[in-house]
N, C-alpha and C positions, 0 to 999 in steps of 0.2 A: 646682528644677523651674520657677523663674520664667523662666529663659532669658534670651537678649538680652545685649548688651554691658554692661560696667560704665559708670557715669557718667563724664563728662569729669572729669579731675583738674586741668586747667589752666583756671582760671576766665577768665583774660584771653584765652586762645585761644578759648574757647567764645564769649564776648562778641564778639570780632572776627569769628568765623566767622558768627554770627547777624546781627550788624549789617551784614555784607557781603552774605550770601546769603539772609537770612531763615530762618525755621524751615521744616521740611519740611511741617508742618501746624500751623495755629493755630485753635483753636475755643473760644469763650467758654462758660463753664458757670455756671448759676445755683446751683450747689451752694454752701453755706456752708462755706468753707475756713478752718480755724483752726490756728494754730501754737502749741504749748505749749513754753515754754523756761524752765528754772529756776523752774518753778511758775506762770509768768505766761503768759497768752495774749497774746503779742506781736503777733499779726496776726489780723484777723477780716474776711472779705470775702465778698460774693456776686458778685464781679466778676473772679473769677480766670480765667485762660486755660489750657486744655490746650495745651502746646507740645511738639511732636515734635522733639527735637534729633537723633534718628536714626530709623530705620524700625521700631524694635521696640516701644516703649511711650512714653507721654507723661510729662511732668512738669507740675506746677502752677507757673505764674508769677503773682505777686500784684501788684496795683497799689500804688504808693507809699502811697496813703491807706489801705491795709489795715492798716498798722502803727499800733498804738494803745499807750496807757499805762494799763493797768488799775489800778484802786484797790488800794492796798496794797502797790504795787511801785514802786520807783525805776527807771524805764526811760529810757535814753539812746540816741538814735539818732546815729550818727557817719557823716558823708560822708567817704569815704577818698580816696585819690589817684585821679586821672582815669585812664581807659583810653582810649588814643588809637588811630587807625588804625595798621595795621601798615606802611604805606607810608612811615613816618617824619614824616608830617604832624602838625600839632598839633590836628587836629580831634578833639574828645572824642565818643566814641560810648557812653561808659558811665562809671561810677564805682564803685569798691569801696564796700561798705556794711557797717556793724557795728552790732549791738545789744547793749548792756550791761544786765543785770538784776540787781537785788537787792531783797530785802524791805525795806520802809521801817521805820525806827525799830528796825533791828537793827545789829549789828556785823559782819555776814557780808560777805564780799568780793563785788564785782561778778563775775558770770559772763557772758562774752561769746561771741557767735557772729559769726564774720567770713567765713564761706564764702558771701558773698552780694555781688550787684552790681546797680546800677540802670542801666538802659538810658537813653540820652540822649533828651530830649524832642523833638529835631528829626530823629530818624531818618526816612529816606525809602524808597520802593520797597518791596521785599519785607519789610523790617524795620520798616515803619511801625507794625504792630500792637504792637511791643514798647515803644513810647514810654512812659517812666516806669513800666514794669514791672520787678519785682524777681525775679532768679533766686536761689533759695536751695537750697543742696545738701540733698537730702532727708535724708541721715543726720546732718546738722549740727544738727538739731531733735530735741528730746526725743520729741515726738509730733506727728503731723499728724492732723487730724480732717476728715472729711467729715460736716458737720452734728455729730452726736454719736458718730459711728462712727470708731474709730481706723483709720489707714491704715498698712499695713506694706509694707516693701520698696521699693515705688514706687507711684505712683497706678495705679488700674486703667484699662485701655484701654476707653473707652466703646464701641468697636467689637468688643470681644471678649466672649464669653459662655461659660458652662459649663452643660451639661445632664447630669443623671445619670438613667439609665434602667435600671429593673430588668429582668433577662433570665432566662428560664427555659430557655434554650438551653444544654444541657450543654457545659462547657468543660474543656479539659485543657491543661496547660503542660508542655513537655518541653524537654530539651536533649540533643543527641547525645552518646554516650559509646562509646568503643571498648573492648571487654572484652579481658582478657589472652589469651583463647582464640580471638579472632576479629580479623580485620583489617577487618570491616565495622562501621559505626556502629550502636549500639543506642539506642533512645529511653529516656531516664530520665525517668520522670514526677515532676515536682516538685510538681504540684497538680492536683486534679480536683474538679469541683463541679457539681452539677445546677443551680445558679444563680449569678448574678454580677451586679455593677453595672457598667454601661458608662458611662464618663465621656467626654463629647465636649467638647473645648476648641478654640476657634477657632485654626486654623493648626497644630494638633498632631494626630497619629494618635489614634484611639480608645484609651482605656486600660480594662483589664478588671480590676475589683476583686473579689477572691474572699474568702470567709470564711476566717479564720485557720485554722480546724479542717480546711480542705480541703487544706492544705499538707502536704507530706511533710517534717515538721520535722527529721528526721534530717540533712537537708542544709543546715539554716539555722544561721547563726552570728550572734550579735548584733554590731551595728556601732555606733560612737559618732558616726557622721556624721548630720548634720542639714542640711536646706535650708529655705529660706523662699520662700513664694509668696504674693502678694498676693491671688490668687484662691482659694487652697485652704488655706493656713495653714502650719504648721511640720510638715515631714515627718521621721520616723525611718526607719532602714534596717536591712536584714539583708544579710549576705553569704551567698552560696550556695556550697557546696563538694561537688563530685561527683567521687568517686575522688581523684585527685591534681590536679583542676582547680578552681581558686577563681574565683568571679565576684563581685568586690567590689561591694557596694551595689547588688545586682541587684533587690532587692525594697524597696518603701517602703510607708509607711502613716501615716495621720494619727490621732493620739490625740484631738485636738480641732480638727476642720477648721472652716472658715468656714461660715456658715449655708447658703449655696447648695450646699455639698458635704457636708452632714450625712449623706447616705445612705451615704458610704463610711467612716464612723467605724470604726476598728479593723480594716477589711478590708485585704488585702494586694494589691499590684499589682506585676507584673513588667514590666521594660523589654521590650516586645514587638519591639524592635529586636534583642535579644540572645538571645531564646528562641523556641521554636516554639509557637504558639497554635493549638489545634484546636477545632473546634466540631462537635458531633454533630448533623447535619441529615439527616432522612429515615433514621435509623439508621446512618448512615455518618459516621465521623470524617474531617473534611477540614481539612488544614493550611492556615493563612493565610500569605499572603506577608508577610515581614518589612518593615516600613516603613523607609525611609531617612531619618534625621534626624541632627542634630548629637549626639544621645545614642547613636548606634550605636557 
């Protein structure tokens, strides 16, 4: 449910692209950002940057001075091979970076994270904001923190928000089905409820969460699928089967959502790109237009 593209997998290509064209957007944040790796907080700063490598969501970039050696741990910083311009010149635009960690006075082996790069101190133009900042692949670290709050999947976009609103407008969820005795479609009711919670998330269509007890569970099948969203948490899914037609992972729900989405705990939501949503307004049921998104 998080959406957006995967992170760059070629660190050198990313450094070259950003050093040449600069990020799409760069914004400083006063949040305290910390990185926990192998039990040690190897970075701690209030001078991180939100960096948009693409249009979808930002990453945190950390100044070199953010990297620290906490008490009780043997931490070593390694400057690796230089990253040069792609035109074949020897101009250094960045350098690979690695951190090795182990607990002091123990026999344990060092644990290293190497999916990191430092940008050169003399970058110019659109890339000047990246001078001496470190790119760290999000999933290379055991846990990222904003102050004392863990971050999951990727940093939250500061320009994106979520609102949950209680609604007493009756709602019905249906899918068309053709019976054996008719060539015309019939509406199969998957759920109907006098109340629901409407979740509004920037850049996505509204989502309608219904009490589980309002679903026609004869059509539900358990799914082992899960997805992660930094704004809402870990989602579980149901398949829907109507007659001989299967709708994989059509319904999702959150067992333990994030604090801003606590109102949808345990409630079920259908992809309204794939079902028909009806609202009863003025005593009349009115079908809503299906939104067009990449989930359709």
